[in-house]
Each structure stands twice: as C-alpha cells, then as structure tokens.
C-alpha positions in Angstrom: -0.3 0.3 -0.5 2.8 2.2 0.9 4.2 1.2 -2.8 1.9 2.0 -4.1 1.0 5.4 -2.6 4.4 6.6 -2.7 4.7 4.9 -7.4 1.9 7.8 -7.3 3.3 10.3 -5.9 6.3 10.1 -8.0 4.1 9.6 -11.4 2.2 13.1 -10.8 5.5 15.0 -10.0 6.6 13.1 -13.0 3.1 14.8 -15.1 3.4 18.1 -13.1 7.2 18.3 -14.6 6.5 17.1 -17.7 3.5 19.8 -18.1 5.2 22.4 -16.8 8.5 22.0 -19.4 6.0 21.2 -22.5 4.7 24.9 -21.3 7.6 27.0 -22.5 6.3 26.2 -25.9 2.7 25.5 -25.9 1.7 29.1 -26.1 4.0 29.8 -28.9 3.6 28.1 -32.9 6.3 27.0 -34.3 7.0 29.5 -36.7 6.5 32.7 -33.4 9.0 30.2 -31.9 11.7 30.9 -34.7 11.6 34.6 -34.9 11.9 34.0 -30.7 15.0 31.6 -31.3 16.9 33.9 -33.5 17.3 36.9 -31.7 18.8 34.5 -28.8 22.6 34.6 -30.8 22.2 38.8 -30.9 20.9 38.5 -27.1 24.0 36.1 -26.3 26.8 38.8 -28.1 25.8 41.8 -26.0 25.5 40.7 -22.7 29.5 39.1 -23.1 30.2 41.9 -24.9 29.2 44.6 -22.6 29.7 42.0 -19.3 33.4 41.2 -19.9 33.9 44.9 -20.7 32.2 46.1 -17.3 33.5 43.4 -15.3 36.0 41.3 -16.9 33.7 38.5 -16.2 30.6 37.1 -18.6 28.0 34.5 -18.1 30.0 31.7 -16.9 30.7 34.3 -14.0 27.2 36.2 -13.9 24.4 33.5 -14.9 26.1 30.0 -16.3 22.5 28.4 -16.3 21.9 30.2 -19.0 25.2 30.0 -21.1 23.8 26.4 -21.2 27.5 24.6 -21.5 27.9 27.0 -24.3 31.7 27.9 -25.1 33.2 30.8 -23.4 33.5 33.6 -26.5 37.1 34.3 -28.1 38.8 37.1 -27.0 36.9 38.9 -25.1 38.3 41.6 -21.8 37.4 44.0 -19.9 37.8 47.1 -21.2 39.6 51.1 -20.3 36.2 52.9 -19.1 35.9 55.8 -17.0 33.2 55.4 -14.0 30.4 56.7 -16.3 30.8 54.4 -19.3 31.3 51.6 -17.1 28.6 52.2 -15.4 26.3 52.5 -18.3 28.0 49.9 -19.9 27.3 47.5 -17.0 23.7 48.3 -16.7 23.3 47.1 -20.1 24.8 44.3 -19.4 22.9 42.8 -16.5 19.5 44.0 -18.9 21.1 41.6 -21.7 21.3 38.8 -19.2 17.3 39.4 -18.8 16.9 39.4 -22.4 18.8 35.5 -22.7 16.6 34.7 -19.7 13.4 36.5 -21.0 13.6 34.7 -24.5 14.6 31.1 -23.0 11.9 31.5 -20.5 9.5 31.1 -23.1 10.8 28.7 -25.7 13.6 26.6 -25.1 16.7 28.8 -27.1 19.8 26.9 -27.8 23.4 27.3 -25.5 25.3 30.0 -26.2 27.4 30.0 -29.4 30.7 30.0 -30.5 31.1 33.9 -30.2 34.2 35.8 -31.5 35.3 39.4 -29.4 38.3 39.6 -29.5 40.6 43.2 -30.8 40.9 41.5 -34.1 37.1 40.5 -34.6 36.5 44.4 -33.9 39.5 46.0 -35.8 38.3 43.0 -39.0 35.0 45.2 -38.7 36.9 48.7 -38.8 39.0 47.6 -41.5 36.7 47.2 -43.6 34.8 50.1 -42.6 37.2 52.0 -44.2 38.9 50.0 -46.5 42.0 49.0 -45.5 43.7 48.7 -42.6 44.1 50.9 -39.6 47.0 51.4 -37.8 47.6 50.7 -35.2 44.3 48.2 -35.7 41.6 49.4 -33.7 41.0 48.3 -30.3 37.9 47.7 -28.9 38.9 47.9 -25.5 41.3 50.4 -25.2 39.2 53.5 -24.2 35.7 55.1 -23.7 35.1 56.4 -27.1 36.8 53.1 -28.8 33.8 51.0 -26.4 31.7 53.1 -27.3 32.0 52.8 -31.7 32.2 49.0 -30.9 29.1 49.0 -29.1 27.6 50.9 -31.6 27.9 48.2 -34.0 25.7 45.5 -31.5 22.8 46.6 -30.4 21.0 48.7 -33.5 21.4 45.1 -35.6 19.3 43.8 -33.4 16.9 46.3 -33.4 16.3 46.5 -36.4 16.0 42.7 -36.6 12.8 42.6 -34.3 11.1 45.9 -36.1 11.5 43.3 -38.8 9.9 39.7 -36.7 7.0 41.8 -35.6 4.9 41.5 -38.0 5.5 38.0 -38.9 4.4 36.8 -35.2 0.9 35.8 -34.5 0.7 35.3 -30.9 0.4 37.4 -27.7 2.6 35.9 -25.6 6.3 36.4 -28.7 4.3 39.9 -29.3 4.1 40.7 -25.3 8.2 39.8 -25.7 9.2 41.0 -28.4 8.0 44.4 -27.5 9.5 44.6 -24.2 13.1 43.3 -25.9 12.4 45.9 -28.6 12.1 48.6 -26.3 14.9 48.3 -24.0 17.7 47.4 -27.3 16.2 50.8 -28.7 16.8 52.9 -25.6 21.1 51.3 -25.6 21.0 52.3 -29.3 19.6 55.4 -28.5 22.3 56.5 -25.0 24.7 54.8 -27.7 24.1 57.2 -30.2 24.1 60.2 -28.2 27.0 59.7 -25.6 28.7 59.4 -29.0 27.2 62.1 -30.4 27.8 64.4 -27.7 31.7 63.6 -29.1 30.7 63.0 -32.9 34.0 66.0 -33.6 36.1 64.4 -31.5 38.7 62.5 -33.1 39.8 59.0 -32.7 43.3 58.2 -31.8 45.9 58.3 -33.4 43.5 58.5 -36.5 42.8 61.9 -37.0 39.7 60.7 -37.7 36.1 61.6 -36.1 33.9 59.9 -33.8 31.0 61.3 -36.8 33.1 59.4 -39.6 33.2 56.3 -37.7 29.9 56.1 -37.3 29.3 56.9 -40.9 31.6 53.8 -41.6 29.9 51.4 -39.7 26.7 52.2 -40.9 27.9 51.9 -45.0 29.5 48.8 -44.2 25.9 47.2 -42.5 24.1 48.3 -45.4 26.6 46.8 -47.9 26.8 43.6 -46.1 23.1 43.6 -45.6 23.1 43.9 -49.4 19.1 45.2 -48.7 19.6 49.5 -49.3 19.4 51.9 -46.8 18.8 50.9 -43.8 21.5 52.0 -41.1 22.6 55.9 -40.6 25.5 57.4 -38.7 25.4 60.0 -36.7 26.1 62.9 -39.7 23.5 62.7 -42.3 22.9 64.9 -45.9 19.7 66.9 -44.8 18.0 65.6 -47.5 17.3 62.1 -45.7 17.6 63.6 -42.0 14.3 63.8 -40.1 11.8 65.5 -42.3 14.2 66.0 -44.8 16.3 69.1 -43.0 18.6 68.1 -40.6 22.3 67.1 -40.7 22.3 65.6 -36.6 21.4 62.0 -37.0 21.0 61.1 -32.7 18.3 58.7 -34.2 18.7 56.6 -36.9 15.0 56.1 -38.9 14.0 56.3 -42.5 11.9 59.4 -43.7 8.7 58.8 -41.7 11.7 58.8 -38.7 11.3 55.0 -38.3 12.9 52.4 -37.4 14.6 50.4 -40.3 13.9 46.4 -40.6 16.0 43.8 -41.5 15.3 40.1 -42.2 17.4 37.3 -40.4 19.2 36.9 -43.8 20.8 39.9 -43.5 21.6 40.2 -39.8 23.8 36.7 -40.3 25.4 38.5 -43.6 26.6 41.2 -41.6 27.1 39.4 -38.1 29.1 37.0 -40.4 31.3 39.2 -41.8 31.0 37.9 -45.0 27.8 39.9 -46.8 26.3 36.3 -47.3 24.1 34.5 -44.7 25.2 30.8 -45.8 29.2 32.1 -44.5 29.9 32.5 -41.0 33.3 34.5 -39.2 33.2 37.4 -37.7 31.8 37.5 -34.4 30.1 33.8 -35.0 32.9 31.6 -36.5 30.8 28.6 -36.4 27.8 30.3 -37.8 24.5 30.9 -35.4 22.2 29.0 -34.3 18.7 28.1 -34.4 16.6 26.5 -36.8 16.2 29.9 -38.8 20.6 30.3 -39.0 21.0 27.0 -39.1 19.0 26.1 -42.2 21.2 28.6 -44.4 24.1 26.6 -43.5 22.6 23.1 -44.3 22.8 21.8 -41.1 18.4 21.7 -41.0 16.3 23.1 -38.0 16.1 22.0 -34.1 
C-alpha cells in the first residue's frame, strides 16, 4: 500500500514536471518560436560583450545556467572605461542577461554559440568599414570612445531585426516579449548614439578621424553587407535624408518618416558574419549562429 502511494506521488510529480517543461513552447506557434529563437544569438553576444567590457567576466560568472554549456567567447576582456561609461555598460550587461533569460523562459532556445569578441574581430570590422587596415589596429577595449564605437556595432542590428520580426508574429506571448525586447534595445542604441553624438567632432586617436565619421563608415558597411539598401545611418547625414529632410544631425536613425528600419534574419547574418553571405559564417560567429533559421542557411537543418 505504501509503495503504491509513493509510486502515485512520483507519477504525479513527473506528470507535473513534464507539463511545466512543455508549457515553455505550448502557447507559441512554431513560426513564432523560430522568430524568437533567432535573436537569442544577438542577445548572447550583447550580454557577453557588455559584461566582459564592464566587469571582466561574462555569463559563466553571472548566469552560467543561461550559457547552458556553450563555449566561452574568444578574446573578450575588460575595457579601460571611465566610471560613467563603465556604469552604463554594466547596466546594459545585466539588461542583456535579462533578455536571454526572458527568451529562454518563453521558448527552449539553445546553448550560447561560439562568439569571437576579440580585438581582432572588431579591428576587421573597422578595416572593412574604411576599406583599408587602420594602423595601429583598432582596439575596442582601449578607452571610452573605442568601446562606445564597438558597442555602436551591436544593439542596432538586433533592433532592426525585432522591427522586421514584429509583423510576422502571431501569438500574444511572442508579441509581448518582442515589444519588451525592442523597447530596451532601442533605448540602448539611443544612449550609445547620444554619448557618441556628444563626442561627434572629436578625433578617434591615433587615426585623426572623427567619431561621427566612424559611425558613418560603420553604418555604410552594414548597409553594404546587408545587401538590401539603406537601413543604417551614422550620426551625421545629408539633410535630404535627415528627419523631415531638414536636418543633418541624426541622433536616432530612421526612414523618411523617422520610423525604425527593419531587417530580416538573412540580412542580419550577412552583417554579423562579416561576409555579406548568410551561408558563410565568420566575424563574430566563427562557427555560425544557432537556431533553426540560422542553421537552415548552413545546411544543418532545424532544431
């Protein structure tokens, strides 16, 4: 009798556990799961870059369960930052931990992919942006301005991806999550652009090139790699493409109606791989991004 009683308890516990695990995806259709899963790649990258930049430690230290056994990032390190910028970036880091947690609490997700956050990876981006090697090679961890410029490379890509995914979602759960993610990602991009805008006329040493010109070149590179027209703008633009076609200052990027640009997963992969090709990994993702959408372009099938 006692054995039967305990057997029943164990059965009910396992049933409850199974129901709990299944509920992660139960309210989200497969098409929405794919669209929520894809940006997890970018959220992992942002979390690691901001945590390492401000603390010299990443997810393995702050939330190892979210890394889920994925490989540690290549070349990530603490940056030489002023107290103000370190504080801002630390806030960003913990916000990104929350983003990873929110996505993985909603869908199953995947372990942290291999990320290349080395000085060399960012130096390559800057070299490609200017069309020639910078001397000495750009070091994102060297100082405030360099780190802010390196950060300029990242959240905006995710922002445009969320804008692109929004009209394709069906479930209220997915739409609510995406809206929450988009709100904070947009805020991060705005903070970064504002901090850089204030320094727009300063030279990035030792190159003798202004901060504003760096942002323009980075945005031009992303447009080129994305291969889908103008979806990126630096801090200074021709007034004809500024807000209402009347102003050169461009503290926030937007289309002719000052609405955020959108990007597809294919465009984003072309940019973060640095190859201009969603089938050719590299750049920040040496082995490619994870999830069904990203894997489909690598011929690896879905999850």
